[in-house]
NULUM-20253 format. One record per atom (N, C-alpha, C, O): x, y, z; residue number from 1; residue in one letter. Coordinates in steps of 0.02 Angstrom, whole numbers, plus 50000, padded with zeros to 5 digits. Example, Ala and Ser with C-alpha at 12.3 -4.5 7.8 and 13.67 -1.06 7.14 Angstrom:
BEGIN
{{50660, 49716, 50390}, 1, A}
{{50615, 49775, 50390}, 1, A}
{{50660, 49835, 50390}, 1, A}
{{50712, 49834, 50423}, 1, A}
{{50642, 49888, 50354}, 2, S}
{{50684, 49947, 50357}, 2, S}
{{50645, 50002, 50394}, 2, S}
{{50670, 50057, 50402}, 2, S}
# end
This chain:
BEGIN
{{49270, 51067, 49396}, 1, K}
{{49203, 51042, 49402}, 1, K}
{{49178, 51043, 49480}, 1, K}
{{49210, 51010, 49521}, 1, K}
{{49130, 51073, 49496}, 2, Q}
{{49108, 51078, 49568}, 2, Q}
{{49063, 51015, 49586}, 2, Q}
{{49032, 50980, 49547}, 2, Q}
{{49069, 51009, 49663}, 3, V}
{{49042, 50952, 49693}, 3, V}
{{48980, 50976, 49721}, 3, V}
{{48986, 51026, 49755}, 3, V}
{{48913, 50949, 49714}, 4, V}
{{48863, 50978, 49735}, 4, V}
{{48861, 50949, 49834}, 4, V}
{{48895, 50906, 49861}, 4, V}
{{48804, 50996, 49866}, 5, A}
{{48803, 50975, 49934}, 5, A}
{{48800, 50913, 49951}, 5, A}
{{48829, 50896, 50003}, 5, A}
{{48767, 50871, 49916}, 6, D}
{{48748, 50799, 49946}, 6, D}
{{48806, 50767, 49932}, 6, D}
{{48824, 50726, 49974}, 6, D}
{{48838, 50774, 49886}, 7, A}
{{48897, 50741, 49864}, 7, A}
{{48962, 50747, 49918}, 7, A}
{{49005, 50704, 49926}, 7, A}
{{48958, 50814, 49952}, 8, V}
{{48996, 50831, 50000}, 8, V}
{{49000, 50785, 50061}, 8, V}
{{49048, 50759, 50088}, 8, V}
{{48927, 50783, 50078}, 9, G}
{{48915, 50729, 50125}, 9, G}
{{48937, 50655, 50125}, 9, G}
{{48964, 50621, 50168}, 9, G}
{{48917, 50640, 50063}, 10, V}
{{48957, 50567, 50061}, 10, V}
{{49027, 50546, 50052}, 10, V}
{{49054, 50492, 50064}, 10, V}
{{49057, 50616, 50021}, 11, L}
{{49131, 50616, 50040}, 11, L}
{{49170, 50624, 50100}, 11, L}
{{49228, 50606, 50106}, 11, L}
{{49134, 50654, 50146}, 12, G}
{{49156, 50664, 50203}, 12, G}
{{49150, 50592, 50243}, 12, G}
{{49197, 50561, 50269}, 12, G}
{{49073, 50572, 50241}, 13, S}
{{49067, 50508, 50270}, 13, S}
{{49109, 50446, 50255}, 13, S}
{{49115, 50401, 50297}, 13, S}
{{49139, 50445, 50190}, 14, S}
{{49177, 50405, 50162}, 14, S}
{{49245, 50388, 50210}, 14, S}
{{49274, 50337, 50227}, 14, S}
{{49253, 50455, 50220}, 15, V}
{{49329, 50454, 50267}, 15, V}
{{49325, 50425, 50332}, 15, V}
{{49367, 50389, 50358}, 15, V}
{{49264, 50446, 50359}, 16, F}
{{49241, 50401, 50437}, 16, F}
{{49221, 50345, 50449}, 16, F}
{{49222, 50316, 50503}, 16, F}
{{49193, 50320, 50380}, 17, V}
{{49196, 50249, 50364}, 17, V}
{{49264, 50202, 50362}, 17, V}
{{49266, 50146, 50389}, 17, V}
{{49320, 50233, 50326}, 18, G}
{{49368, 50210, 50321}, 18, G}
{{49402, 50219, 50393}, 18, G}
{{49442, 50174, 50404}, 18, G}
{{49397, 50258, 50436}, 19, F}
{{49429, 50267, 50490}, 19, F}
{{49400, 50206, 50530}, 19, F}
{{49439, 50165, 50555}, 19, F}
{{49333, 50199, 50536}, 20, L}
{{49305, 50145, 50569}, 20, L}
{{49334, 50084, 50565}, 20, L}
{{49360, 50051, 50610}, 20, L}
{{49326, 50070, 50494}, 21, V}
{{49360, 50006, 50480}, 21, V}
{{49440, 50002, 50497}, 21, V}
{{49463, 49951, 50523}, 21, V}
{{49469, 50042, 50486}, 22, G}
{{49553, 50048, 50490}, 22, G}
{{49560, 50025, 50552}, 22, G}
{{49590, 49974, 50568}, 22, G}
{{49520, 50076, 50602}, 23, S}
{{49558, 50076, 50672}, 23, S}
{{49535, 49995, 50694}, 23, S}
{{49575, 49970, 50733}, 23, S}
{{49485, 49958, 50678}, 24, M}
{{49474, 49884, 50688}, 24, M}
{{49535, 49844, 50660}, 24, M}
{{49567, 49806, 50696}, 24, M}
{{49549, 49855, 50599}, 25, I}
{{49603, 49809, 50570}, 25, I}
{{49672, 49824, 50592}, 25, I}
{{49706, 49776, 50611}, 25, I}
{{49696, 49880, 50592}, 26, F}
{{49759, 49904, 50595}, 26, F}
{{49764, 49912, 50674}, 26, F}
{{49822, 49918, 50692}, 26, F}
{{49715, 49914, 50729}, 27, G}
{{49714, 49882, 50800}, 27, G}
{{49751, 49826, 50809}, 27, G}
{{49803, 49819, 50842}, 27, G}
{{49711, 49776, 50769}, 28, S}
{{49735, 49711, 50781}, 28, S}
{{49797, 49682, 50758}, 28, S}
{{49833, 49642, 50787}, 28, S}
{{49806, 49708, 50703}, 29, L}
{{49886, 49705, 50651}, 29, L}
{{49932, 49739, 50715}, 29, L}
{{49982, 49706, 50730}, 29, L}
{{49921, 49799, 50752}, 30, S}
{{49969, 49834, 50798}, 30, S}
{{49998, 49781, 50838}, 30, S}
{{50057, 49763, 50841}, 30, S}
{{49934, 49751, 50878}, 31, D}
{{49950, 49694, 50927}, 31, D}
{{50007, 49638, 50904}, 31, D}
{{50057, 49623, 50936}, 31, D}
{{49990, 49614, 50852}, 32, R}
{{50032, 49564, 50822}, 32, R}
{{50098, 49593, 50804}, 32, R}
{{50151, 49571, 50826}, 32, R}
{{50092, 49650, 50759}, 33, L}
{{50167, 49662, 50720}, 33, L}
{{50201, 49711, 50764}, 33, L}
{{50263, 49708, 50757}, 33, L}
{{50182, 49753, 50806}, 34, G}
{{50197, 49812, 50837}, 34, G}
{{50171, 49876, 50803}, 34, G}
{{50154, 49884, 50745}, 34, G}
{{50172, 49921, 50856}, 35, R}
{{50136, 49976, 50825}, 35, R}
{{50178, 50021, 50801}, 35, R}
{{50150, 50069, 50774}, 35, R}
{{50246, 50022, 50803}, 36, R}
{{50283, 50072, 50768}, 36, R}
{{50271, 50060, 50690}, 36, R}
{{50261, 50103, 50647}, 36, R}
{{50273, 49982, 50680}, 37, K}
{{50300, 49955, 50604}, 37, K}
{{50218, 49982, 50565}, 37, K}
{{50218, 50004, 50507}, 37, K}
{{50147, 49977, 50611}, 38, I}
{{50094, 49994, 50583}, 38, I}
{{50087, 50054, 50577}, 38, I}
{{50050, 50079, 50535}, 38, I}
{{50126, 50094, 50625}, 39, V}
{{50115, 50171, 50608}, 39, V}
{{50136, 50207, 50543}, 39, V}
{{50107, 50248, 50507}, 39, V}
{{50200, 50175, 50540}, 40, Y}
{{50242, 50186, 50482}, 40, Y}
{{50210, 50172, 50415}, 40, Y}
{{50205, 50213, 50369}, 40, Y}
{{50188, 50109, 50416}, 41, I}
{{50145, 50091, 50348}, 41, I}
{{50089, 50135, 50336}, 41, I}
{{50078, 50163, 50282}, 41, I}
{{50042, 50140, 50406}, 42, C}
{{49995, 50193, 50393}, 42, C}
{{49995, 50255, 50380}, 42, C}
{{49947, 50284, 50356}, 42, C}
{{50060, 50287, 50398}, 43, A}
{{50077, 50358, 50379}, 43, A}
{{50105, 50356, 50294}, 43, A}
{{50095, 50403, 50256}, 43, A}
{{50130, 50313, 50281}, 44, G}
{{50138, 50307, 50202}, 44, G}
{{50075, 50297, 50162}, 44, G}
{{50068, 50321, 50106}, 44, G}
{{50034, 50266, 50190}, 45, G}
{{49965, 50257, 50159}, 45, G}
{{49927, 50322, 50147}, 45, G}
{{49899, 50337, 50093}, 45, G}
{{49928, 50360, 50204}, 46, V}
{{49891, 50431, 50201}, 46, V}
{{49919, 50463, 50162}, 46, V}
{{49886, 50492, 50119}, 46, V}
{{49992, 50469, 50163}, 47, L}
{{50029, 50513, 50103}, 47, L}
{{50014, 50492, 50043}, 47, L}
{{50002, 50532, 49998}, 47, L}
{{50012, 50424, 50033}, 48, C}
{{49985, 50402, 49953}, 48, C}
{{49925, 50426, 49942}, 48, C}
{{49920, 50474, 49903}, 48, C}
{{49869, 50400, 49974}, 49, F}
{{49798, 50392, 49962}, 49, F}
{{49787, 50482, 49961}, 49, F}
{{49746, 50509, 49925}, 49, F}
{{49822, 50509, 49995}, 50, G}
{{49795, 50590, 50011}, 50, G}
{{49814, 50614, 49936}, 50, G}
{{49772, 50636, 49897}, 50, G}
{{49882, 50605, 49921}, 51, A}
{{49910, 50627, 49851}, 51, A}
{{49866, 50603, 49789}, 51, A}
{{49850, 50636, 49740}, 51, A}
{{49852, 50541, 49805}, 52, G}
{{49797, 50520, 49751}, 52, G}
{{49723, 50553, 49750}, 52, G}
{{49687, 50553, 49699}, 52, G}
{{49706, 50579, 49807}, 53, S}
{{49638, 50606, 49802}, 53, S}
{{49647, 50681, 49774}, 53, S}
{{49600, 50713, 49751}, 53, S}
{{49705, 50703, 49778}, 54, S}
{{49707, 50768, 49740}, 54, S}
{{49724, 50762, 49661}, 54, S}
{{49739, 50806, 49621}, 54, S}
{{49719, 50706, 49652}, 55, L}
{{49739, 50689, 49575}, 55, L}
{{49680, 50663, 49544}, 55, L}
{{49681, 50662, 49482}, 55, L}
{{49613, 50636, 49583}, 56, A}
{{49570, 50599, 49567}, 56, A}
{{49535, 50623, 49494}, 56, A}
{{49515, 50680, 49482}, 56, A}
{{49531, 50570, 49454}, 57, P}
{{49490, 50594, 49392}, 57, P}
{{49406, 50605, 49384}, 57, P}
{{49372, 50632, 49340}, 57, P}
{{49389, 50569, 49454}, 58, S}
{{49312, 50572, 49443}, 58, S}
{{49292, 50579, 49513}, 58, S}
{{49333, 50582, 49558}, 58, S}
{{49236, 50582, 49520}, 59, Y}
{{49196, 50581, 49607}, 59, Y}
{{49213, 50512, 49638}, 59, Y}
{{49243, 50505, 49692}, 59, Y}
{{49191, 50464, 49598}, 60, L}
{{49201, 50389, 49616}, 60, L}
{{49271, 50371, 49639}, 60, L}
{{49282, 50341, 49691}, 60, L}
{{49313, 50389, 49602}, 61, W}
{{49377, 50384, 49625}, 61, W}
{{49397, 50425, 49686}, 61, W}
{{49431, 50397, 49729}, 61, W}
{{49381, 50490, 49694}, 62, L}
{{49390, 50529, 49744}, 62, L}
{{49359, 50485, 49817}, 62, L}
{{49394, 50474, 49867}, 62, L}
{{49308, 50469, 49811}, 63, C}
{{49263, 50436, 49864}, 63, C}
{{49313, 50373, 49876}, 63, C}
{{49333, 50368, 49934}, 63, C}
{{49333, 50334, 49837}, 64, I}
{{49372, 50272, 49849}, 64, I}
{{49445, 50291, 49882}, 64, I}
{{49471, 50259, 49928}, 64, I}
{{49470, 50350, 49850}, 65, L}
{{49531, 50353, 49893}, 65, L}
{{49524, 50390, 49960}, 65, L}
{{49563, 50384, 50007}, 65, L}
{{49473, 50428, 49959}, 66, R}
{{49469, 50475, 50041}, 66, R}
{{49462, 50410, 50083}, 66, R}
{{49495, 50405, 50134}, 66, R}
{{49408, 50344, 50059}, 67, T}
{{49415, 50280, 50110}, 67, T}
{{49465, 50270, 50122}, 67, T}
{{49479, 50262, 50182}, 67, T}
{{49517, 50266, 50071}, 68, G}
{{49580, 50244, 50084}, 68, G}
{{49617, 50288, 50138}, 68, G}
{{49653, 50264, 50183}, 68, G}
{{49607, 50343, 50130}, 69, T}
{{49638, 50388, 50160}, 69, T}
{{49615, 50378, 50257}, 69, T}
{{49651, 50385, 50307}, 69, T}
{{49549, 50363, 50252}, 70, G}
{{49517, 50349, 50305}, 70, G}
{{49541, 50291, 50344}, 70, G}
{{49548, 50292, 50405}, 70, G}
{{49553, 50235, 50304}, 71, L}
{{49585, 50166, 50333}, 71, L}
{{49654, 50183, 50366}, 71, L}
{{49672, 50172, 50424}, 71, L}
{{49685, 50210, 50320}, 72, C}
{{49760, 50232, 50352}, 72, C}
{{49758, 50277, 50422}, 72, C}
{{49792, 50268, 50472}, 72, C}
{{49709, 50329, 50408}, 73, I}
{{49712, 50377, 50482}, 73, I}
{{49671, 50331, 50538}, 73, I}
{{49673, 50352, 50596}, 73, I}
{{49642, 50282, 50528}, 74, G}
{{49620, 50233, 50577}, 74, G}
{{49697, 50197, 50600}, 74, G}
{{49705, 50186, 50659}, 74, G}
{{49728, 50188, 50573}, 75, G}
{{49803, 50147, 50599}, 75, G}
{{49842, 50195, 50628}, 75, G}
{{49885, 50176, 50668}, 75, G}
{{49835, 50259, 50613}, 76, V}
{{49897, 50302, 50624}, 76, V}
{{49858, 50339, 50704}, 76, V}
{{49896, 50346, 50751}, 76, V}
{{49784, 50359, 50713}, 77, A}
{{49780, 50389, 50769}, 77, A}
{{49778, 50332, 50836}, 77, A}
{{49773, 50271, 50829}, 77, A}
{{49783, 50366, 50895}, 78, P}
{{49804, 50328, 50942}, 78, P}
{{49741, 50284, 50963}, 78, P}
{{49747, 50243, 51008}, 78, P}
# end
């Protein structure tokens, strides 16, 4: 099933919204718990959410999982 052009924009934006929120959340957590631990947790999250995105059964699930991927990317990015 193909995704229309408007839906692609929402899908791309969901990753960036997750990145914005994730960088704020995981930035504060890394100050308290240590950067290395948070990077490992977020790298595992990127792996799980990315794999889940490839198996998403619907567009809604794909958006949710891509937002989760963005959250974890926010924790991995410097």
